[in-house]
C-alpha positions as CSV (number, residue, x, y, z in Angstrom):
1,M,80.6,-182.5,58.9
2,N,82.2,-179.7,60.9
3,R,84.5,-177.0,59.3
4,A,87.7,-178.5,60.8
5,A,87.0,-181.9,59.2
6,R,86.4,-180.5,55.7
7,P,90.1,-179.8,54.8
8,A,91.2,-183.3,56.0
9,H,88.2,-184.9,54.1
10,A,89.1,-182.8,50.9
11,V,92.8,-183.9,51.1
12,S,91.7,-187.6,51.5
13,L,89.3,-187.3,48.5
14,L,92.1,-185.7,46.3
15,L,94.5,-188.4,47.3
16,A,92.0,-191.1,46.4
17,L,91.2,-189.5,43.1
18,A,95.0,-189.0,42.4
19,A,95.6,-192.7,43.2
20,G,92.9,-193.7,40.7
21,C,94.2,-191.4,38.0
22,G,96.9,-192.9,35.8
23,D,95.8,-196.5,36.5
24,E,96.9,-198.3,33.5
25,T,95.8,-201.7,32.4
26,P,98.7,-203.9,33.3
27,A,100.6,-205.4,30.4
28,P,99.7,-209.1,29.8
29,S,102.3,-211.4,31.2
30,L,104.3,-213.7,29.0
31,P,103.6,-217.3,29.1
32,A,106.0,-219.2,31.3
33,G,109.4,-219.7,29.7
34,C,108.8,-217.3,26.8
35,T,111.1,-214.5,25.9
36,V,108.5,-213.0,23.6
37,A,105.0,-214.1,22.6
38,L,103.4,-213.5,19.2
39,S,99.8,-213.8,18.1
40,P,98.3,-214.5,14.6
41,G,96.8,-211.9,12.3
42,G,97.6,-208.5,11.1
43,A,99.0,-207.2,7.9
44,D,102.5,-207.1,9.3
45,L,102.5,-210.7,10.6
46,Q,105.4,-211.8,8.4
47,Q,107.5,-208.9,9.5
48,R,106.7,-209.2,13.2
49,V,107.5,-212.9,13.3
50,Q,110.7,-212.5,11.2
51,T,111.8,-209.6,13.3
52,A,111.3,-211.5,16.5
53,L,113.4,-214.4,15.0
54,I,116.1,-212.0,14.0
55,E,116.2,-210.2,17.3
56,A,116.1,-213.4,19.4
57,R,119.3,-213.9,21.5
58,A,120.9,-217.2,22.1
59,G,118.8,-219.1,24.6
60,S,115.6,-217.3,23.7
61,T,112.1,-218.9,23.4
62,V,109.9,-217.2,20.8
63,C,106.3,-218.3,21.6
64,F,103.2,-218.4,19.5
65,T,99.6,-218.2,20.8
66,P,97.2,-220.7,19.2
67,G,95.8,-219.7,15.8
68,T,96.8,-219.8,12.1
69,Y,99.8,-217.7,11.0
70,L,99.6,-217.2,7.2
71,F,103.1,-216.5,5.9
72,T,104.0,-215.1,2.6
73,A,107.7,-215.9,2.6
74,E,110.2,-218.3,4.2
75,L,111.1,-217.7,7.9
76,S,114.8,-217.9,8.9
77,V,116.5,-218.6,12.2
78,S,120.3,-217.9,12.4
79,T,120.8,-217.3,16.1
80,P,122.0,-220.4,18.0
81,N,119.9,-222.1,20.7
82,V,116.6,-220.4,19.9
83,T,113.3,-222.3,20.5
84,V,110.2,-221.7,18.5
85,K,107.3,-222.9,20.7
86,G,103.5,-223.0,20.4
87,T,101.9,-222.1,23.8
88,G,99.2,-224.7,23.2
89,P,97.6,-226.9,20.6
90,G,96.4,-225.3,17.4
91,V,99.5,-223.2,16.5
92,V,99.6,-223.5,12.7
93,F,102.2,-221.9,10.4
94,D,100.6,-222.0,6.9
95,F,102.7,-221.2,3.9
96,R,100.0,-221.5,1.2
97,N,100.5,-217.9,0.2
98,Q,104.2,-218.0,0.3
99,Q,106.1,-216.2,-2.5
100,R,109.8,-215.7,-3.1
101,P,111.8,-213.0,-4.8
102,V,112.9,-213.6,-8.4
103,G,115.9,-212.0,-10.2
104,D,113.7,-209.3,-11.9
105,G,112.5,-208.0,-8.6
106,G,109.1,-209.7,-8.9
107,M,107.6,-212.3,-6.7
108,T,106.6,-215.9,-7.5
109,G,105.6,-219.1,-5.9
110,G,108.4,-221.6,-5.7
111,A,110.5,-224.0,-3.8
112,A,111.3,-221.9,-0.8
113,N,111.1,-223.7,2.5
114,G,108.7,-223.0,5.3
115,M,111.6,-222.3,7.6
116,L,115.4,-222.2,7.0
117,V,117.5,-222.9,10.1
118,T,121.3,-222.2,9.9
119,A,122.0,-222.2,13.7
120,A,123.0,-224.9,16.1
121,G,120.7,-225.9,19.0
122,F,117.4,-225.0,17.3
123,T,114.3,-226.4,18.8
124,I,110.7,-226.3,17.5
125,D,107.9,-227.5,19.8
126,T,104.0,-227.8,19.5
127,V,103.7,-226.3,16.0
128,T,101.9,-227.5,12.8
129,L,103.5,-226.4,9.5
130,K,101.3,-226.6,6.4
131,N,101.6,-226.1,2.7
132,S,105.2,-225.3,2.4
133,P,106.2,-225.2,-1.3
134,G,109.7,-226.6,-0.4
135,D,110.8,-228.4,2.8
136,G,108.7,-227.8,5.8
137,I,111.8,-226.9,7.8
138,R,115.3,-227.1,6.3
139,V,118.2,-227.3,8.8
140,Q,121.5,-226.9,7.1
141,N,125.1,-226.6,8.0
142,T,124.4,-226.9,11.7
143,A,123.8,-229.5,14.4
144,N,121.6,-230.3,17.4
145,A,118.1,-229.5,16.0
146,T,115.2,-230.8,18.0
147,F,111.7,-231.3,16.7
148,R,108.9,-231.9,19.4
149,R,105.2,-232.3,18.8
150,L,105.7,-231.1,15.2
151,T,103.3,-231.9,12.4
152,V,104.1,-231.1,8.7
153,S,101.3,-231.5,6.2
154,W,99.8,-230.3,2.9
155,D,96.2,-229.6,2.3
156,A,96.4,-231.4,-1.1
157,G,97.4,-234.7,0.6
158,S,100.2,-236.8,-0.8
159,V,101.1,-235.4,-4.2
160,T,104.5,-234.9,-5.9
161,A,104.0,-231.1,-6.0
162,N,104.3,-231.0,-2.2
163,G,107.5,-229.9,-0.6
164,A,109.8,-232.4,1.1
């Protein structure tokens, strides 16, 4: 390489290195039609899911990737026209560890529902709900709820201690 070509080569090399620096892994794209997508696991699962449901705007679709979501409390939806959707088979909301607050500030098992929906236009799609102490999903004081590809079951089978 002659002397005149060295500066041009050095500039090209620096530009190539600079272009490579700061390369970030692209954020995973949301599944089609999803406003937000959540995945199972983590100590903050209950809080992440409930926060997503609280922050959902009318018309939002809150998606869940396949896996088992172990909840410790009832989930609530109070925004109209929200869809809760599994992105594929195998999305399981399991409430076997559910507790609810009692008057003295403690926690106990009890008749809390898996989900309480108080907003019109709620849709749930491609989800299995398991082991809710109360109703799997209670929809009250509202209209136009849609249930698609929803399974509700209890590991104990058909016993009177199951929720409704």
